KEKE-3310 file (N, C-alpha, C; in steps of 0.2 Angstrom, whole numbers, plus 5000, padded with zeros to 4 digits):
npx = (5224:5211:5198:5190:5183:5187:5182:5189:5184:5189:5193:5204:5221:5228:5219:5215:5226:5228:5217:5218:5230:5226:5217:5225:5234:5225:5223:5216:5217:5213:5211:5205:5209:5201:5199:5188:5170:5167:5178:5174:5162:5168:5176:5166:5160:5148:5135:5128:5115:5115:5115:5123:5133:5126:5135:5146:5156:5161:5171:5167:5164:5162:5160:5170:5167:5170:5160:5159:5163:5171:5161:5153:5145:5146:5133:5125:5133:5131:5117:5117:5125:5118:5106:5108:5104:5113:5121:5113:5112:5124:5135:5138:5149:5149:5163:5167:5170:5160:5148:5135:5120:5108:5112:5119:5109:5101:5111:5111:5099:5101:5105:5116:5124:5130:5141:5157:5166:5178:5192:5199:5195:5203:5199:5185:5182:5186:5177:5165:5166:5167:5154:5145:5149:5146:5132:5130:5134:5124:5113:5116:5115:5102:5096:5101:5094:5081:5080:5082:5070:5061:5064:5060:5046:5042:5044:5035:5023:5023:5021:5008:5001:5001:4992:4980:4966:4967:4960:4944:4937:4925:4912:4900:4903:4911:4924:4932:4943:4949:4961:4967:4978:4980:4992:5008:5006:4991:4974:4964:4956:4953:4945:4942:4935:4932:4920:4912:4908:4898:4897:4903:4913:4914:4923:4925:4935:4938:4950:4952:4959:4976:4992:5006:5000:4987:4989:4995:4985:4976:4984:4984:4970:4969:4976:4968:4957:4954:4952:4942:4931:4930:4928:4917:4907:4893:4887:4884:4890:4903:4906:4904:4915:4926:4924:4927:4940:4946:4944:4953:4965:4980:4985:4999:5001:5003:4994:4982:4971:4967:4954:4954:4946:4936:4927:4916:4910:4902:4898:4890:4889:4878:4878:4870:4858:4855:4856:4861:4868:4871:4881:4882:4894:4894:4899:4900:4885:4884:4880:4868:4863:4850:4841:4838:4834:4838:4846:4851:4865:4863:4859:4864:4877:4885:4901:4916:4925:4922:4914:4913:4903:4892:4877:4869:4861:4856:4856:4846:4846:4838:4841:4837:4839:4852:4865:4873:4886:4892:4905:4912:4924:4924:4932:4931:4917:4917:4925:4917:4906:4911:4913:4901:4890:4880:4884:4879:4869:4877:4885:4876:4870:4881:4883:4872:4873:4884:4884:4892:4905:4920:4929:4939:4934:4923:4927:4934:4922:4916:4923:4933:4946:4963:4971:4964:4964:4978:4983:4974:4964:4960:4960:4955:4944:4937:4926:4920:4907:4900:4886:4878:4871)
npy = (5361:5350:5348:5337:5321:5306:5289:5274:5259:5244:5227:5225:5228:5235:5243:5251:5258:5265:5274:5281:5288:5296:5304:5310:5318:5327:5335:5330:5325:5319:5303:5287:5270:5255:5237:5229:5227:5223:5229:5242:5243:5241:5252:5263:5259:5251:5239:5224:5227:5241:5249:5261:5267:5280:5290:5290:5298:5299:5305:5307:5311:5306:5290:5279:5265:5248:5238:5224:5213:5201:5190:5202:5211:5227:5232:5227:5232:5246:5248:5245:5254:5266:5264:5268:5281:5292:5292:5293:5303:5302:5303:5290:5282:5271:5261:5252:5237:5231:5230:5228:5234:5232:5227:5238:5247:5242:5243:5257:5259:5254:5265:5272:5287:5289:5281:5275:5268:5255:5252:5266:5283:5297:5311:5309:5303:5312:5323:5317:5315:5329:5333:5325:5329:5343:5341:5335:5346:5355:5348:5348:5362:5364:5356:5363:5375:5370:5366:5378:5385:5376:5378:5391:5390:5382:5391:5400:5393:5391:5404:5406:5396:5402:5412:5407:5407:5402:5389:5393:5395:5400:5406:5406:5402:5391:5387:5378:5370:5361:5358:5352:5354:5352:5354:5361:5375:5384:5389:5391:5399:5403:5412:5421:5434:5443:5454:5462:5462:5452:5448:5439:5438:5427:5419:5409:5406:5402:5402:5403:5389:5382:5382:5394:5406:5406:5406:5418:5427:5424:5428:5442:5445:5442:5452:5463:5458:5458:5472:5475:5466:5469:5482:5485:5475:5471:5458:5459:5472:5468:5459:5466:5475:5466:5461:5473:5475:5464:5467:5477:5472:5472:5464:5457:5459:5447:5439:5444:5439:5429:5426:5429:5424:5422:5411:5413:5412:5421:5425:5434:5430:5433:5432:5437:5442:5431:5427:5423:5431:5431:5430:5421:5419:5412:5400:5383:5378:5382:5372:5372:5367:5371:5373:5359:5358:5358:5370:5378:5388:5397:5409:5423:5430:5431:5423:5432:5445:5443:5453:5471:5477:5470:5461:5457:5446:5445:5432:5427:5419:5413:5407:5397:5388:5384:5383:5374:5376:5372:5375:5373:5368:5365:5355:5346:5342:5337:5325:5318:5316:5308:5296:5294:5299:5309:5323:5333:5326:5316:5324:5331:5320:5315:5326:5327:5315:5317:5327:5333:5334:5341:5350:5341:5329:5328:5326:5313:5306:5306:5297:5297:5290:5286:5289:5299:5309:5312:5314:5324:5327:5340:5355:5352:5358:5362:5371:5372:5378:5381:5387:5395:5386)
npz = (4691:4693:4704:4706:4712:4706:4703:4696:4689:4685:4679:4672:4672:4664:4657:4667:4670:4658:4657:4669:4667:4656:4662:4672:4664:4659:4670:4681:4697:4709:4710:4711:4709:4706:4706:4705:4707:4720:4727:4725:4732:4745:4746:4745:4756:4756:4757:4749:4748:4746:4757:4768:4781:4791:4795:4787:4776:4760:4748:4732:4715:4702:4693:4683:4675:4671:4661:4659:4671:4682:4694:4700:4689:4679:4678:4688:4699:4697:4699:4713:4719:4715:4722:4735:4745:4747:4736:4725:4715:4709:4695:4683:4672:4659:4654:4640:4630:4624:4610:4608:4605:4612:4624:4629:4630:4640:4650:4651:4656:4669:4676:4673:4666:4654:4641:4636:4622:4621:4610:4620:4616:4619:4618:4616:4628:4638:4635:4637:4651:4655:4652:4660:4672:4672:4672:4684:4692:4689:4694:4708:4711:4708:4718:4730:4728:4728:4741:4748:4744:4750:4763:4765:4761:4772:4782:4779:4780:4794:4798:4792:4799:4812:4811:4813:4824:4841:4852:4861:4876:4886:4898:4892:4879:4868:4857:4844:4833:4818:4807:4791:4780:4762:4755:4758:4759:4760:4757:4766:4780:4797:4810:4825:4835:4850:4851:4859:4877:4876:4863:4849:4835:4821:4808:4793:4780:4762:4751:4733:4725:4728:4737:4735:4729:4733:4747:4749:4746:4756:4767:4765:4766:4779:4785:4786:4793:4807:4811:4803:4807:4821:4820:4812:4814:4810:4800:4786:4783:4785:4776:4764:4765:4765:4752:4745:4749:4743:4729:4728:4728:4719:4705:4696:4678:4672:4679:4677:4671:4679:4690:4706:4720:4735:4746:4760:4777:4789:4805:4819:4835:4848:4865:4875:4869:4863:4849:4832:4820:4803:4787:4772:4760:4747:4752:4758:4767:4784:4798:4811:4826:4835:4849:4848:4835:4818:4809:4794:4789:4776:4770:4761:4750:4734:4731:4737:4728:4715:4710:4710:4718:4729:4733:4748:4759:4776:4788:4802:4817:4831:4848:4863:4873:4869:4857:4844:4832:4816:4806:4790:4776:4758:4756:4766:4764:4751:4753:4761:4753:4743:4751:4758:4751:4754:4761:4770:4777:4784:4792:4800:4807:4814:4822:4830:4836:4844:4856:4864:4858:4853:4839:4835:4840:4833:4820:4822:4824:4811:4804:4794:4783:4786:4776:4770:4780:4782:4769:4761:4747:4745:4755:4772:4784:4799:4810:4826:4836:4852:4861:4875:4889)
capx = (5222:5204:5197:5185:5185:5185:5184:5189:5183:5190:5196:5210:5225:5231:5214:5215:5232:5227:5212:5221:5235:5222:5214:5230:5236:5220:5222:5212:5222:5210:5209:5205:5208:5199:5199:5182:5164:5168:5182:5170:5158:5172:5178:5161:5157:5141:5134:5125:5108:5115:5115:5129:5132:5125:5141:5151:5157:5166:5172:5167:5160:5161:5163:5171:5166:5169:5153:5160:5168:5169:5157:5148:5146:5145:5126:5123:5136:5128:5111:5118:5127:5113:5101:5110:5101:5118:5124:5108:5113:5131:5136:5142:5150:5152:5169:5166:5171:5154:5145:5128:5116:5102:5115:5120:5102:5100:5116:5109:5093:5103:5106:5122:5122:5134:5146:5163:5168:5185:5198:5197:5197:5205:5195:5178:5182:5186:5171:5159:5167:5165:5147:5141:5151:5141:5125:5130:5134:5117:5108:5117:5113:5095:5094:5102:5088:5075:5081:5081:5063:5057:5065:5055:5039:5041:5043:5028:5018:5022:5018:5001:4997:5001:4987:4974:4964:4967:4953:4941:4933:4922:4906:4894:4905:4917:4926:4937:4944:4953:4964:4971:4980:4982:4998:5012:5003:4984:4970:4959:4958:4947:4947:4936:4936:4927:4918:4910:4908:4893:4897:4909:4913:4918:4923:4929:4935:4942:4953:4952:4966:4981:4999:5008:4996:4981:4991:4997:4979:4974:4987:4982:4964:4970:4979:4963:4952:4953:4950:4935:4926:4929:4926:4910:4903:4888:4889:4883:4895:4910:4907:4905:4921:4931:4924:4930:4947:4948:4944:4958:4971:4983:4988:5003:4998:5003:4989:4976:4966:4964:4949:4955:4941:4936:4920:4917:4904:4904:4892:4890:4885:4877:4875:4864:4852:4854:4855:4866:4867:4877:4881:4886:4896:4896:4902:4895:4881:4885:4875:4867:4858:4847:4836:4837:4832:4843:4846:4857:4867:4864:4858:4870:4879:4890:4908:4919:4931:4920:4911:4914:4898:4888:4870:4869:4855:4858:4851:4846:4844:4837:4841:4835:4842:4859:4866:4880:4886:4898:4907:4917:4926:4921:4937:4927:4911:4919:4927:4911:4901:4914:4913:4894:4885:4877:4889:4876:4866:4882:4887:4870:4869:4887:4882:4866:4875:4889:4882:4898:4911:4923:4930:4943:4930:4918:4931:4934:4915:4915:4927:4937:4951:4969:4974:4960:4966:4985:4984:4968:4964:4958:4961:4950:4944:4930:4926:4914:4905:4895:4884:4873:4872)
capy = (5355:5349:5345:5332:5315:5301:5282:5270:5252:5239:5221:5224:5233:5239:5248:5256:5262:5270:5279:5285:5292:5301:5309:5315:5323:5332:5339:5327:5323:5315:5298:5281:5265:5249:5231:5225:5230:5222:5234:5248:5243:5242:5259:5267:5257:5249:5232:5222:5230:5248:5252:5264:5270:5287:5294:5289:5303:5296:5310:5305:5315:5302:5283:5276:5258:5243:5234:5216:5211:5194:5190:5207:5215:5234:5234:5226:5237:5253:5248:5244:5261:5272:5263:5271:5288:5297:5291:5292:5307:5301:5301:5284:5281:5264:5261:5245:5235:5228:5234:5226:5240:5230:5227:5245:5251:5239:5246:5264:5258:5253:5271:5276:5293:5289:5276:5276:5262:5253:5256:5272:5289:5302:5317:5307:5301:5319:5327:5314:5317:5336:5333:5322:5333:5348:5339:5334:5352:5358:5345:5351:5369:5364:5354:5368:5380:5367:5366:5385:5386:5372:5381:5397:5387:5379:5397:5403:5388:5392:5411:5405:5393:5407:5417:5404:5408:5396:5387:5398:5392:5404:5403:5405:5401:5387:5387:5374:5370:5356:5360:5347:5356:5347:5356:5365:5381:5383:5395:5391:5403:5404:5417:5423:5439:5446:5461:5466:5457:5447:5447:5436:5437:5421:5418:5404:5407:5397:5406:5399:5386:5380:5384:5400:5411:5406:5407:5425:5431:5423:5432:5448:5446:5441:5458:5468:5455:5460:5478:5475:5463:5472:5489:5485:5470:5468:5453:5462:5477:5465:5455:5471:5478:5461:5461:5479:5474:5459:5470:5482:5468:5473:5458:5458:5458:5440:5436:5448:5435:5424:5429:5427:5425:5417:5410:5414:5412:5425:5427:5437:5427:5437:5427:5440:5442:5424:5427:5421:5434:5428:5430:5416:5421:5406:5395:5378:5381:5380:5368:5374:5363:5376:5370:5353:5358:5359:5376:5379:5395:5397:5415:5428:5433:5427:5423:5438:5446:5443:5459:5477:5478:5463:5461:5451:5445:5443:5428:5428:5413:5414:5401:5398:5383:5383:5381:5372:5378:5369:5378:5368:5370:5360:5349:5341:5339:5332:5319:5314:5314:5302:5291:5292:5301:5315:5326:5336:5321:5313:5329:5332:5314:5315:5332:5325:5309:5319:5333:5336:5333:5347:5349:5335:5324:5327:5323:5306:5303:5306:5291:5297:5285:5289:5293:5306:5314:5313:5317:5325:5330:5347:5357:5350:5363:5363:5375:5370:5383:5379:5393:5393:5382)
capz = (4694:4694:4711:4706:4714:4701:4704:4690:4691:4679:4681:4668:4675:4658:4656:4673:4669:4652:4659:4674:4663:4652:4667:4675:4659:4658:4676:4686:4702:4714:4706:4714:4704:4709:4701:4705:4711:4728:4730:4725:4738:4751:4746:4747:4763:4754:4757:4743:4747:4745:4763:4770:4788:4790:4797:4782:4770:4755:4743:4725:4710:4696:4693:4677:4677:4666:4661:4660:4676:4685:4700:4700:4683:4680:4678:4695:4703:4696:4702:4720:4721:4715:4727:4741:4744:4747:4730:4720:4710:4707:4688:4682:4664:4658:4649:4638:4623:4621:4605:4608:4607:4617:4631:4631:4632:4647:4655:4653:4661:4676:4679:4670:4662:4647:4640:4631:4619:4620:4613:4622:4613:4624:4617:4618:4636:4642:4633:4641:4658:4656:4651:4665:4678:4672:4674:4691:4696:4689:4699:4715:4712:4709:4725:4734:4727:4731:4749:4750:4743:4755:4770:4764:4762:4779:4786:4777:4783:4801:4798:4791:4805:4818:4810:4815:4831:4846:4855:4865:4881:4891:4902:4887:4872:4867:4850:4843:4826:4815:4800:4788:4773:4757:4753:4763:4760:4758:4757:4771:4786:4802:4815:4830:4839:4855:4849:4865:4882:4875:4856:4846:4827:4819:4801:4790:4772:4758:4745:4727:4723:4733:4736:4737:4727:4738:4754:4750:4746:4762:4772:4763:4769:4787:4788:4787:4796:4814:4811:4799:4811:4827:4819:4808:4817:4806:4795:4779:4782:4785:4769:4759:4766:4763:4745:4743:4749:4738:4723:4729:4727:4713:4703:4690:4672:4670:4683:4677:4668:4684:4694:4712:4724:4741:4749:4767:4781:4795:4810:4825:4841:4854:4870:4879:4865:4861:4842:4828:4814:4798:4780:4769:4754:4742:4756:4760:4772:4790:4801:4818:4830:4839:4853:4846:4828:4813:4804:4789:4788:4769:4767:4760:4744:4730:4733:4737:4723:4708:4708:4714:4723:4731:4737:4753:4764:4782:4791:4809:4820:4838:4852:4870:4877:4867:4850:4842:4825:4813:4799:4787:4770:4754:4756:4770:4761:4745:4755:4764:4747:4740:4756:4761:4746:4757:4766:4776:4782:4788:4797:4805:4811:4819:4827:4834:4840:4848:4858:4868:4854:4850:4832:4834:4842:4828:4815:4823:4823:4804:4802:4788:4783:4788:4770:4769:4785:4781:4763:4758:4740:4746:4762:4776:4789:4802:4816:4830:4841:4856:4864:4880:4895)
cpx = (5215:5203:5192:5188:5182:5187:5184:5189:5184:5195:5203:5215:5228:5226:5214:5221:5231:5222:5214:5226:5231:5220:5219:5233:5231:5219:5218:5217:5220:5207:5210:5204:5207:5198:5193:5176:5164:5172:5179:5166:5162:5174:5172:5157:5149:5141:5130:5118:5108:5115:5122:5128:5131:5130:5146:5151:5162:5166:5172:5162:5158:5164:5163:5171:5166:5162:5154:5165:5166:5165:5151:5149:5144:5137:5123:5126:5133:5121:5112:5120:5122:5107:5102:5108:5107:5121:5119:5109:5121:5132:5140:5142:5153:5158:5169:5168:5165:5150:5138:5124:5110:5106:5117:5114:5100:5105:5114:5103:5095:5104:5112:5120:5125:5138:5151:5165:5176:5186:5196:5199:5197:5200:5188:5177:5181:5180:5165:5160:5164:5157:5143:5143:5147:5134:5125:5130:5127:5112:5109:5115:5105:5092:5095:5096:5082:5074:5079:5073:5059:5058:5060:5048:5037:5040:5036:5022:5017:5019:5010:4997:4997:4995:4980:4972:4965:4960:4951:4937:4931:4915:4901:4896:4911:4918:4932:4938:4949:4955:4969:4973:4982:4989:5002:5009:4996:4980:4964:4961:4952:4950:4941:4939:4931:4926:4916:4910:4903:4893:4903:4908:4917:4917:4927:4929:4939:4944:4953:4959:4970:4987:5000:5003:4990:4983:4992:4990:4976:4977:4985:4975:4964:4972:4974:4957:4949:4949:4943:4930:4925:4926:4919:4905:4898:4890:4889:4888:4902:4911:4908:4912:4927:4930:4928:4938:4950:4949:4950:4965:4974:4987:4993:4999:4998:4997:4982:4970:4963:4960:4950:4949:4941:4929:4921:4910:4906:4898:4894:4886:4884:4874:4870:4858:4850:4852:4862:4865:4873:4875:4885:4888:4899:4899:4897:4891:4883:4879:4874:4862:4856:4841:4834:4835:4838:4841:4852:4858:4868:4862:4864:4871:4883:4897:4911:4925:4928:4917:4913:4909:4894:4882:4871:4863:4857:4853:4852:4843:4844:4838:4839:4839:4850:4859:4873:4880:4893:4899:4912:4919:4924:4926:4934:4921:4912:4921:4921:4906:4904:4913:4905:4889:4882:4881:4885:4872:4871:4884:4882:4870:4875:4886:4877:4868:4880:4888:4888:4905:4914:4925:4934:4939:4925:4921:4932:4928:4914:4918:4930:4943:4958:4972:4970:4962:4973:4987:4978:4969:4963:4959:4954:4950:4937:4931:4919:4913:4899:4893:4879:4875:4874)
cpy = (5355:5345:5339:5325:5309:5294:5278:5263:5248:5233:5221:5230:5238:5245:5253:5261:5268:5275:5284:5290:5298:5306:5313:5320:5328:5336:5336:5323:5318:5309:5291:5275:5258:5243:5227:5229:5229:5227:5241:5249:5244:5250:5264:5265:5255:5242:5230:5225:5238:5252:5255:5267:5278:5292:5294:5295:5301:5301:5306:5309:5311:5295:5282:5269:5253:5239:5227:5215:5205:5195:5195:5211:5223:5236:5233:5231:5244:5253:5248:5251:5266:5270:5266:5279:5293:5297:5291:5297:5307:5299:5295:5283:5274:5265:5253:5244:5232:5233:5232:5231:5238:5230:5234:5249:5248:5242:5253:5264:5257:5259:5275:5282:5293:5283:5278:5269:5261:5251:5263:5278:5294:5308:5315:5306:5308:5323:5324:5315:5324:5336:5331:5326:5340:5347:5338:5341:5356:5355:5347:5358:5369:5361:5359:5373:5377:5367:5373:5387:5382:5375:5387:5395:5385:5385:5400:5399:5390:5399:5410:5402:5398:5411:5414:5405:5401:5395:5393:5394:5397:5402:5401:5403:5396:5386:5383:5373:5364:5359:5355:5350:5351:5348:5360:5372:5381:5389:5395:5395:5403:5408:5419:5429:5441:5453:5465:5460:5451:5445:5444:5436:5431:5420:5412:5406:5403:5401:5401:5396:5384:5383:5391:5406:5412:5408:5415:5429:5430:5427:5440:5450:5446:5448:5463:5465:5457:5467:5479:5472:5467:5479:5489:5480:5467:5464:5456:5467:5474:5462:5460:5474:5473:5461:5467:5478:5469:5462:5476:5479:5469:5467:5460:5456:5451:5436:5439:5445:5430:5428:5426:5429:5421:5417:5411:5413:5416:5426:5430:5433:5432:5433:5430:5440:5435:5423:5425:5425:5433:5430:5425:5418:5416:5401:5389:5380:5378:5376:5370:5370:5368:5373:5363:5352:5360:5365:5376:5386:5396:5404:5419:5431:5428:5427:5430:5439:5445:5449:5465:5478:5471:5465:5455:5451:5442:5438:5429:5422:5414:5407:5403:5394:5382:5382:5379:5373:5375:5372:5373:5370:5364:5354:5344:5338:5335:5325:5315:5312:5308:5296:5289:5295:5308:5318:5329:5331:5318:5318:5330:5326:5314:5321:5330:5319:5311:5326:5337:5336:5340:5346:5343:5329:5322:5324:5316:5303:5302:5300:5291:5293:5289:5292:5299:5311:5316:5316:5319:5328:5338:5349:5355:5355:5363:5366:5373:5376:5381:5385:5391:5388:5375)
cpz = (4695:4700:4711:4708:4710:4703:4697:4692:4685:4681:4677:4670:4670:4657:4661:4672:4664:4654:4664:4671:4659:4657:4670:4671:4658:4665:4682:4691:4707:4711:4711:4709:4708:4704:4701:4708:4718:4731:4730:4731:4745:4752:4748:4753:4762:4755:4750:4742:4746:4751:4765:4777:4787:4791:4792:4777:4766:4749:4736:4721:4704:4696:4686:4678:4671:4666:4662:4665:4679:4692:4700:4694:4684:4681:4686:4700:4703:4699:4710:4722:4721:4719:4733:4740:4744:4740:4724:4714:4707:4700:4687:4674:4664:4652:4647:4631:4620:4616:4604:4610:4612:4624:4633:4633:4639:4652:4656:4657:4668:4679:4677:4666:4655:4647:4635:4629:4620:4613:4614:4618:4618:4624:4619:4625:4640:4641:4637:4648:4660:4656:4657:4672:4678:4674:4681:4695:4695:4694:4706:4716:4712:4715:4730:4734:4730:4738:4752:4750:4748:4762:4770:4765:4769:4784:4785:4780:4790:4802:4797:4796:4811:4817:4813:4822:4835:4849:4860:4870:4887:4894:4897:4880:4872:4859:4849:4835:4824:4808:4797:4781:4768:4755:4759:4765:4757:4759:4762:4777:4790:4807:4819:4834:4844:4853:4855:4871:4880:4867:4853:4838:4825:4811:4799:4783:4769:4752:4739:4726:4729:4732:4737:4735:4732:4745:4754:4750:4753:4767:4771:4767:4777:4789:4789:4791:4803:4814:4808:4804:4817:4826:4816:4811:4813:4800:4787:4778:4781:4778:4764:4759:4763:4755:4742:4743:4744:4731:4723:4727:4720:4711:4697:4684:4670:4673:4682:4674:4673:4689:4701:4717:4731:4743:4756:4770:4787:4799:4816:4830:4847:4860:4875:4875:4862:4853:4838:4821:4809:4791:4777:4762:4750:4745:4757:4767:4779:4793:4809:4821:4836:4843:4851:4839:4824:4809:4800:4788:4780:4766:4766:4753:4740:4733:4733:4732:4716:4706:4712:4719:4723:4734:4742:4757:4770:4785:4798:4812:4828:4842:4859:4874:4875:4860:4849:4834:4822:4806:4796:4779:4765:4753:4760:4767:4755:4747:4758:4758:4744:4744:4757:4756:4748:4763:4772:4780:4786:4794:4802:4810:4816:4824:4832:4839:4845:4851:4862:4864:4852:4843:4831:4835:4836:4822:4816:4822:4815:4801:4795:4788:4784:4782:4769:4774:4784:4774:4759:4751:4741:4754:4766:4783:4792:4809:4820:4836:4845:4860:4869:4885:4892)
residu = (MET:LYS:THR:MET:ASN:ILE:ILE:ILE:VAL:ASP:ASP:ASN:ALA:THR:ASN:LEU:LEU:ILE:VAL:GLU:LYS:ILE:LEU:ARG:ARG:ALA:GLY:TYR:GLU:LYS:ILE:VAL:SER:LEU:SER:SER:ALA:LYS:GLU:LEU:TYR:GLN:TYR:LEU:GLN:LEU:ASP:ASN:SER:GLY:ALA:VAL:PRO:SER:SER:VAL:GLU:VAL:PRO:VAL:ASP:LEU:ILE:LEU:MET:ASP:LEU:MET:MET:PRO:GLU:ILE:ASP:GLY:MET:GLU:ALA:CYS:ARG:THR:VAL:LEU:LYS:CYS:GLU:ARG:PHE:GLN:ASP:LEU:PRO:ILE:ILE:PHE:VAL:THR:ALA:MET:GLY:ASP:SER:TYR:LYS:MET:ALA:GLU:ALA:MET:ASP:ALA:GLY:ALA:LEU:ASP:TYR:VAL:MET:LYS:PRO:ILE:ASN:LYS:VAL:GLU:LEU:LEU:ALA:ARG:ILE:ARG:SER:VAL:LEU:ARG:LEU:LYS:LYS:GLU:LYS:GLU:LEU:ARG:LYS:GLU:ARG:ASP:GLN:ARG:ILE:GLN:TYR:GLU:LEU:ASP:LEU:ALA:LYS:GLN:VAL:GLN:ARG:SER:MET:LEU:SER:GLY:PRO:LEU:GLN:GLU:ASP:GLN:VAL:THR:ILE:SER:ALA:VAL:TYR:ARG:PRO:SER:PHE:GLU:LEU:ALA:GLY:ASP:LEU:TYR:ALA:TRP:TYR:ARG:ILE:SER:PRO:THR:ARG:TYR:GLY:VAL:ILE:LEU:LEU:ASP:VAL:MET:GLY:HIS:GLY:ILE:SER:SER:SER:LEU:VAL:CYS:MET:TYR:ILE:TYR:SER:VAL:LEU:LYS:ASP:THR:ILE:THR:GLY:MET:CYS:ASP:PRO:GLU:ALA:VAL:MET:ARG:GLU:LEU:ASN:ARG:ARG:MET:ASN:GLN:LEU:GLN:LEU:PRO:GLU:SER:LEU:SER:LEU:ILE:ASN:TYR:TYR:PHE:THR:ALA:ILE:TYR:PHE:VAL:LEU:ASP:THR:GLN:ALA:GLN:THR:ILE:GLU:TYR:VAL:ASN:ALA:GLY:HIS:PRO:ALA:GLY:ILE:ALA:ILE:VAL:ASP:GLY:GLU:VAL:GLU:LEU:LEU:ALA:SER:GLY:SER:CYS:ALA:LEU:GLY:PHE:PHE:GLU:GLU:ILE:ASP:SER:LYS:LYS:GLY:VAL:ILE:LYS:TYR:HIS:ASP:GLY:ALA:ARG:ILE:LEU:LEU:TYR:THR:ASP:GLY:LEU:SER:GLU:TRP:LEU:GLU:ASP:GLU:TYR:GLY:ASP:SER:LYS:GLU:ARG:LEU:VAL:SER:CYS:LEU:GLN:ALA:SER:PRO:ASP:ALA:ASP:ALA:GLU:GLY:LEU:LEU:GLU:LYS:LEU:GLN:LEU:SER:ALA:ASP:GLN:LEU:ASN:ALA:PRO:LYS:ASP:ASP:ILE:CYS:LEU:VAL:MET:ILE:ALA:ALA:GLY:ASP)
# end
């Protein structure tokens, strides 16, 4: 006995009897015979708009439906049933005497998977039923797999989010950040660590690409980040070590032609010496407002992962009355360039106009649209650091 639940819909009682008899002889026992589309709606508990109560569970695996029926024909019924989210993958086969190819094409466009011509050929009918039921099973397996993958991606997303440093607020230093990923998994990462009572290491990096591969590279870098920053401290030494680690990453042969790399900007803030020592490795230049003047954190090296050895140049900025430093990824600058033409000018003007804004407040001042914030083309990340009184 086959456990599939099959509904037959036909306004002709003889046709209903013939199809049901064929199915039962083939071993299909769970069969419901209905004489109209209205009866089908009632059985499925659908209204004409395709709505169905969320608590309703109607067992159905296949519908065999006549195309020409009074009041509501098969095409309209097919569209209404498939409009319901619960039944959107339900296979429907039209059983019809109509031989008009244009009409049959229109019927298939309504969402049916196949059709059988009357008078019914038993072998053909059963073959088409087996075909669409196999397709239904494959769709169900694919959906289960997709749900499992989505669950794992959601878990990975939570793991990745947990790596990001939380806000820091101390007497001489305040750090905040905003992160808007374009995908569930992304390649942006920021972190900060207290190196000594008066020194803080802050880094923002952006791994090439999006999705799982860039996220895994990002997690790999994160695994060595804390020891590297707190152990080496010096920006040039830290960048050389991260470059070495990136070159140690062993990729499978299928990915050997892809050059994975990341850009980064890392600095050490010393609140006692009142200095900012940094290296920019191919990253958008950070912006510092130092004693009222604008400084760009542009000195450094190429992106990390391209070459086994890198040459870098450390930049040093001194401050007296205080400093505000903005780090950001190219996802933000690209959006600003699309909107305003000059991203740095926009960022500097918003920084100067909002001396007390944290990262979230600055993002609001930039006045990006809701679409830009909720569905960015690239990951948007900005980190705000305030030092001094």
